SEKE-300831 format. One record per atom (N, C-alpha, C): x, y, z; residue in one letter. Coordinates in steps of 0.02 Angstrom, whole numbers, plus 50000, padded with zeros to 5 digits. Example, Ala and Ser with C-alpha at 12.3 -4.5 7.8 and 13.67 -1.06 7.14 Angstrom:
! residues 2
506604971650390A
506154977550390A
506604983550390A
506424988850354S
506844994750357S
506455000250394S
! end
This chain:
! residues 340
500384994349993X
499954999250002X
500505005650002X
501045006150057X
501375012650049X
501665012349986X
501955007749948X
502315008349899X
501905010349829X
501225007749832X
500735011049774X
500645020349793X
500725020949872X
500525028149862X
501045031349834X
501775028349860X
502415031849850X
502325033349765X
502215027449729X
502255027249667X
501675033349640X
501175033049650X
500685039149627X
500945044749645X
501225046649708X
501425052049715X
502105054649680X
502555049949658X
503095050749613X
502855051849539X
502345048949527X
502065050649452X
501865056549456X
501495059049505X
501155066149493X
501645071849501X
502265069349541X
502785075149544X
503175075949469X
503215068949443X
503505070349377X
503195073249316X
502585072049327X
501985076249277X
502145083449300X
502185086049359X
502315093149368X
502925095849331X
503355092049343X
504045093949307X
503925093549235X
503705088049200X
503765086349136X
503175092749094X
502615093449138X
502045098749099X
502245106249110X
502455110849059X
502615115849068X
502265120849098X
502575126149135X
502095130149156X
501575134149097X
501025135149113X
500525137549064X
500355133649020X
500385126849033X
500075121048995X
499375122848962X
499025126648998X
498255127948977X
498115134449018X
497865138448961X
497755146048992X
497055147748965X
496515151048982X
496005152248950X
495985160748964X
496035164548908X
496095171248917X
495485175948915X
495385178048965X
494565182248972X
494755187848940X
494255190048876X
494325196548856X
493785200448848X
493685205848859X
493085210648881X
493145215148805X
492385217048795X
492335221548736X
491665223848735X
491655230148705X
490935233348702X
490585231148639X
490915228248586X
490615224948536X
490075220548541X
489435221548506X
488875217548526X
488835210048505X
488665205848531X
488815198148512X
488325198648435X
488715193748400X
488385193848337X
488695197848278X
488985203248323X
489445207848259X
489865205748220X
490105207748170X
490615204548128X
491355205748162X
491475209348206X
492125209648267X
492145202948300X
491515202448320X
491405198048372X
491675189348345X
491265191048279X
491245184048243X
491955181548212X
492295187748192X
493015185748172X
493495184848234X
493355187848278X
493805186348343X
493635178548361X
492975177848369X
492785169448386X
493295164848333X
493265167448279X
493505162748227X
494205162548247X
494575168548244X
495245167548263X
495495163948336X
495025164348382X
495045161448432X
495145152448427X
494615150948375X
494475143848375X
495165140348328X
495445144948303X
496015144948249X
496675142448299X
496685147348354X
497185146548400X
496995140748441X
496465139748459X
496265132548516X
496595126948477X
496495126548398X
496535119948368X
497465120348371X
497775126348347X
498395125448328X
498895125148387X
498575125748460X
498845124348514X
498685119048543X
498255114548502X
497925107948539X
497505108048602X
497205113448611X
496905116248664X
497135119348730X
497805120648720X
498185124648770X
497855131548791X
497745134348739X
497565142048738X
496885143748716X
496575145748762X
495775145748737X
495635153348758X
495125156648725X
494855162348731X
494025162548761X
494025167548807X
493235168648829X
493065175948817X
492625177248774X
492465183548767X
491725185648796X
491795192348826X
491265194848860X
491025200948817X
490595200248776X
490405205848722X
489845209048755X
489735215248710X
489175219348733X
489195223148788X
489875224348811X
489935229048875X
489815225448935X
489555220048941X
489325216649009X
489835216149067X
490585217249051X
491015217949095X
491065225849115X
490715229249097X
490725236249114X
491015241549062X
491185247749085X
491555252549035X
492205251149036X
492775256449001X
493325254448994X
493675254749070X
493545258949100X
493985259849179X
493635253949221X
493155250849217X
493075244649255X
493315240049220X
493365237849158X
493825233049123X
494545231849139X
494825239049150X
495545240549159X
495705238249230X
495105239849275X
495325237249344X
495265230349353X
494715226949336X
494765220149314X
495325217049294X
495685219149249X
496255217449215X
496785217649273X
496865223349319X
497405223249355X
497255218049422X
496625215449425X
496555210249489X
496585204649460X
496725201949395X
496745197249376X
496075193049344X
495425196849358X
494605194249347X
494665194949270X
495055198549237X
495035198649156X
495775198649138X
495905196849084X
496575195649070X
496645201449000X
496055204048977X
496285208948912X
495595211848896X
495675215248849X
495015219748828X
495215222548768X
494615223148726X
494745227648659X
494525234248669X
495105238948649X
494895245648673X
494935250748604X
494545257048618X
494595260548552X
494965266548581X
495205269748529X
495625276948543X
495255280548576X
495435284648634X
495235287148687X
495305283248748X
495345277648743X
495505273048798X
496105271348818X
496505270348748X
497245268348746X
497775271348807X
497695278248805X
498035281948859X
497945280148922X
497445275748940X
497585273049004X
498105268549024X
498395264348950X
498675259748964X
499485261848951X
499555266948910X
500185269848889X
500035278448864X
500255281748891X
500155289148874X
500115290848794X
500445287148757X
500435288448690X
499975284548637X
499675280348677X
499205275848639X
498755279148593X
498605286048612X
497845288248576X
498165294548531X
498825293848509X
499195298348471X
498835300048400X
498545295348358X
498365295648302X
497585299548308X
497395298148363X
496605300148367X
496545306848396X
497035310748397X
496875317648419X
496445323348364X
496115325348399X
495395328648352X
495815334148290X
495585334148245X
495665339348189X
496535339048169X
496865333248162X
497445333548147X
497525331148088X
497105325448048X
497125323647981X
496665325447936X
496875326447877X
496365328547823X
496015323347778X
496425317247787X
496215312047742X
496485304647760X
496265300647752X
496465293047771X
496985291347736X
497275294647677X
497895293947656X
498415297047693X
498285301047714X
498775304447787X
498805299947833X
498315297447861X
498375292047893X
498725287247900X
498675284147838X
499025278147820X
499645279947809X
499975285747787X
500555286547788X
501005286547849X
500705291247900X
500905293047963X
500935285647995X
500395280648003X
500315274648033X
500915270348010X
501045270447942X
501665266447917X
502405268047943X
502355274547962X
503045275748005X
502985274248076X
502435274748095X
502435275048190X
502065270048218X
501905264848178X
501265260248210X
501785257148270X
502485254948220X
502795249948263X
502875253348344X
503205259948340X
503485262748397X
502795263948444X
502215265248429X
501775264548467X
501555256748497X
501645252648461X
501465246648490X
502125245748539X
502635246348523X
503215244848563X
503135246948627X
502795253448645X
502735256948688X
502055253448732X
501705251448703X
501065247648746X
501335241748777X
501915237848725X
502175232148750X
502615233248808X
503025239348803X
503505240348861X
503075241548924X
502385243648916X
501935245848982X
501745240549019X
501775234348973X
501585227949005X
500815224748971X
500805228448911X
500185225848859X
500375223148805X
500275216448790X
500275212348728X
499815217048686X
499885216448621X
499585218748570X
499555216848508X
499115217648453X
499265214648393X
499105219548340X
499295224448351X
499075230248297X
498575235048305X
498465238348267X
497865243048261X
497315241548211X
496715242548223X
496185241448182X
495825248248163X
496045251348111X
495675258048100X
494905256948083X
494575262548114X
493835262148096X
493685268648042X
494165271848015X
494045277947982X
493815284548035X
493525287848005X
493435296348039X
492785296948077X
492775299548131X
492275299648173X
491935307148161X
491375307048145X
490995314648126X
490505315948192X
490475323248189X
489905325848226X
489225322948202X
488885320848253X
488115318448246X
487725322248297X
487215325348282X
486705328248313X
486065328848303X
485685332048349X
484915333848325X
484775340248307X
485295345048312X
485205351648276X
485865351248219X
485785354748167X
486195356148119X
486745360848152X
487355357348141X
488055361748179X
488545363548109X
488415368748097X
488755372648040X
489355376248073X
489265381748123X
489835386048145X
489875383848214X
490435387548244X
490535386148326X
489995388348366X
489695393648339X
489075395748382X
488485390348390X
488585387348330X
488065380848344X
488125376748387X
488775374948404X
489015372048466X
488905373248528X
488805380348541X
488835384848609X
488145381048635X
488065378548693X
487465375948740X
487295369148715X
487675367448659X
487455358948649X
487865354848703X
487425349648716X
487695343948774X
488065338948722X
488675341048720X
489185336348687X
489465332848714X
489515324248689X
489745320948728X
490485319448712X
490895317748767X
491695316148769X
491755308948793X
491975304448777X
492135297748810X
492625298448872X
492285296548917X
492605295448982X
493465292148984X
493805297549001X
494465295149011X
494865298148942X
494665302248899X
494945305748849X
495025313448859X
495715312948895X
495885320848910X
496095324948856X
496325321048796X
496475326048737X
495925329648716X
495445325348697X
494745326648662X
494425332448715X
494425331748774X
494085335048814X
494375342148810X
495235341948812X
495505348448819X
495295351748756X
495245348748698X
495085352448633X
494455355948637X
494005351948652X
493225355248675X
493275360348714X
493585359648759X
493615365448809X
494045371548781X
494495371648734X
494785378548712X
494425379948655X
493895376348629X
493365378948581X
492795382848625X
492915382348689X
492315386348719X
491685382848737X
491755373948733X
491235368748735X
491455366348800X
490735364248842X
490805361648901X
490575354948884X
491075349048876X
490785342248843X
490435338748915X
490095334248899X
489735329048948X
490195322248945X
490425321949001X
490955315849007X
490465309749025X
490615304448984X
490205298748994X
490545291848951X
490485286248998X
490765281448962X
490225277548889X
490685274848856X
490175274548797X
489525269248802X
489735265448865X
489015260448878X
488415264148889X
488575270548907X
488085274748931X
487675279848893X
488005280348832X
487725284648768X
487085284148754X
486895277948730X
486215276448707X
485795278948772X
485795279648815X
485445281648877X
485485287548881X
486065292048875X
486055299748883X
485825302248813X
485685298748750X
485355301248696X
484535302348712X
484405295548734X
483655294248763X
483375299048807X
483865301648845X
483455304748926X
483595312048896X
483905314548849X
484105320548827X
484645322548878X
485185319848886X
485665320848930X
486185323248874X
486195320948821X
486565321748759X
486135324648709X
486515327948655X
486155329648598X
486735329548544X
487315328048552X
487845328748513X
488285322948520X
488605319348469X
489075314948477X
489565315048425X
490185313648442X
490715311348396X
490955305348380X
490665301248320X
490665293648304X
490845292348241X
491095286548234X
491175284648164X
490365282348147X
490395283048086X
489675279848058X
489565272948068X
490075269548067X
490125262248095X
489675261048167X
490005264648205X
489825265548274X
489205265848277X
489155272448254X
488315274548260X
487775268348248X
487995265148188X
487495259248177X
487495252948220X
488125252348241X
488155245448287X
487825247148343X
488045252848379X
487665254448442X
487005256948443X
486685257248370X
486175261548360X
485855268048386X
486415271348391X
486375278748399X
486025284048368X
486165280348292X
485905284448251X
484975285148253X
484715280848284X
484095281048294X
483815287048328X
484345291248362X
484145296348407X
484445302948383X
484725301748321X
485055308048297X
484695309448222X
484885315248207X
484555318148142X
485175321648100X
485715323848116X
486165327948074X
486885324648079X
487155324648007X
487965322748018X
488325329447989X
488885331848024X
489225337848000X
489685335747946X
489805336647899X
490245335947844X
490975336147867X
491305333947920X
491785336547935X
492285330547979X
492815327347947X
493085322447991X
493505324648050X
493205322948102X
493515326548175X
494015322448196X
493935315848200X
494655311948218X
494525304348194X
495135302148208X
495245295248163X
495185290448232X
494715284548208X
494685281248256X
494975274248243X
495235271348301X
495625264248300X
495495260248354X
495515254248352X
495535249848413X
496105244548405X
496225242648480X
496765237848489X
496485232248540X
496835226548535X
496655221148591X
497195220248635X
497195221748687X
497665221948757X
497575217548782X
498215213248800X
498185208648847X
498795208848891X
498455208848958X
499075209349015X
499665204849011X
500285207449011X
500885203849003X
500985197649058X
500655199549113X
500775194449165X
500425187949146X
499905189349107X
499305181649099X
499665179849024X
499905183048980X
500215180448930X
500765177448945X
501155178948987X
501805176148988X
501865169049021X
501225166649039X
501045161349070X
501045154449002X
500865157948962X
500865153548895X
501485152048874X
501695145848839X
502225143348819X
502595147648766X
503125149448738X
503485152748700X
503015150448622X
503085144948617X
502795141448549X
502055143448543X
501665142348589X
500895145448601X
500955154048589X
501415157348617X
501345164748611X
501465165848531X
501815163148498X
501985164048424X
501335162148391X
500935157448401X
500215155948372X
499795162248378X
499765163848455X
499275168348468X
499325175048421X
500035176748420X
500175183248402X
499975182048324X
500345176848294X
500095175948219X
499425175848197X
498985172748240X
498295171748228X
497885180048230X
498055182048281X
497775187848299X
497925194048268X
498585193848237X
498995199748204X
498515199048137X
498525192548111X
498145192248059X
497325196148055X
497195192848107X
496345195748123X
496335203648119X
496855206548162X
496835213848171X
497015216748096X
497435213448053X
497615216247989X
497015216647948X
496605211047953X
495925209047915X
495445216947941X
495475217747995X
494995222048023X
495175230347998X
496095230948010X
496245237147981X
496065238547898X
496195232447871X
496105232847782X
495245234547767X
494855232347811X
494185232747803X
493795239547822X
494175241547879X
493805245547924X
493515253347886X
494045255247843X
493795261547810X
493185260747757X
493235255247733X
492655253247673X
492045252247713X
492125248847774X
491555247347814X
491295253647848X
491625258947862X
491495265847888X
490975270647838X
491305270147774X
491035272347706X
490395269547690X
490355263247703X
489675260747683X
489175262447749X
489365261247818X
488915263647849X
488755272047854X
489055274647816X
488975283047818X
488305283347755X
488385279347716X
487935279447667X
487255276547676X
487365271247735X
486785267847758X
486335274647808X
486735277847845X
486445282247879X
486045287247850X
486335289047793X
485875294947751X
485525291247724X
485465286247700X
484845282147681X
484245279547723X
484505280947788X
484125280947859X
483875286847881X
483845292147845X
483465298447857X
484005304247880X
484495302247911X
485115308547940X
485315313147877X
485305318947884X
485525322847831X
486165326047847X
486595326847797X
487275329847796X
487205336847782X
487605340047827X
487525347247831X
488395348747819X
488515354347778X
489255356247765X
489385362847821X
490005361347861X
490125366247906X
490455372447863X
490565376747911X
490765383947880X
491625382947860X
491735383247806X
492545381747784X
493035386847817X
492735393147816X
493065398347845X
493305397147917X
492795394947959X
492985393248027X
493215387948054X
493295382947993X
493615376248010X
494285376748025X
494635382747983X
495375383947995X
495525387148057X
495045390648087X
495145394248146X
495065388448205X
494555384648193X
494445378348244X
495255374148247X
495445371648184X
495945369048190X
496575371948233X
496685378148211X
497275381048245X
497155381848320X
496475383248336X
496405381748416X
496515375048448X
496295370748427X
496335363048441X
497005359748432X
497395363148376X
498185360448372X
498475365048433X
498335370748446X
498695374648493X
498575370448565X
497965367048576X
497755364048636X
498295357648637X
498375354448583X
498745347348576X
499435348548602X
499715354548568X
500365357048587X
500425357648673X
500015361248701X
499885362848763X
499895355948813X
499615352048784X
499425345048825X
500125341048832X
500425342348760X
501115340348763X
501595342548798X
501645347948811X
502055353648849X
502005349248926X
501455348248945X
501215346849013X
501265339049025X
501555334448963X
501705328348982X
501215323548984X
500665326148951X
500045320948949X
500295315348874X
500615318048835X
500885312048791X
501585315448764X
501885311048734X
502595313048715X
502655318148660X
503065324048681X
502995329448637X
503455329148563X
503865323148576X
504335321748519X
503935317148475X
503555312748501X
503085309448449X
502485314448406X
502175318948448X
501795324348409X
502265328648361X
502785329248372X
503295332748315X
503355329548263X
503535322348269X
503565317448225X
503065317848177X
502375315548206X
501785314748176X
501675321148139X
501745327648156X
501575332948126X
502035335448068X
502575333248078X
503115332348027X
502975328347961X
502855323047982X
502535317747926X
501995319247903X
501445322647936X
500935326647902X
501165331647849X
501545335347867X
501855342247827X
502025339147766X
502575334447786X
502935331047720X
502455327247664X
501965324547703X
501425322747650X
501135326247611X
500965332647637X
500505336847604X
500925341847556X
501605342347569X
502025345747525X
502245341747489X
502115333747482X
502465330647426X
503105327047430X
503445328347490X
504095325547513X
504225320547555X
503685315447546X
503625309247583X
504295305547585X
504545301347636X
505125297747646X
504755291047678X
504845286247639X
504625280347658X
504945276847705X
504725273247765X
505125270047831X
505275262447809X
505775260247836X
505935253047826X
505565248147871X
505095249947906X
504675247247951X
504165242847920X
! end
């Protein structure tokens, strides 16, 4: 009997030594994307491929539709280990690394081509900084430009005065930009915006058309101002502590599959946003053109706000200089391609 017991203990100890740390890991990921959306479907397909290629050692459990709370709540749960990661849009990435929202600053870009040029030169550096801060990521998925959508036509700055303009919770750069324009924004997490529109706590939001459709915000809005306000993108962040429990070989599988998934999102995002804009117009929303002369004034005020925020350390002033230099070079036709 003693021999059998000793044998069983010996086998168990050998198994612990032979089976690598992180032999099986289920990564719990939160997102505000609704169940059944194309994003959720593609992420689940990627997770299924990872589970198959790691022979079940790495699995994903997704919590869609914001059931785990807003960005701040998800981040807190990541710190305590209740969640291992989340999908975050620009405006929230600064909570993980201060430069994470660099490309989404208001009134910086004129076109998607400018965005693509800048991102080609700078994506790798922003991703590296997120990784150094402790968050594994798989690239950025651009959703195109966000536009002002409202219940009253917004053509001039005076039209914005007195409006209950939404700003996402935790977006200091966007908040400062609105304050510089003399607007008192209403801070609210994304998960509460629909309620805000329904109860008249909000009457204006800035959102990509695809977001307005997915979250059904368009049902409470009437006008779209034909002015690209900010470039919007998303990233899946996983706490490095959880990711490090996975074997090196399985980490490579996860990165390969998820980076491929995010490249697909990034390639399709602008087209889907353009289609969503057409869908909004066909659903009755009206497009209004802003006062062009005033736009240059808005941009000058907002860019001065960006510069002030950078000087105060909200984000890296050197990165701001690099981005603005690249934009200037693109507009002047003196572009220089990076080896990245």
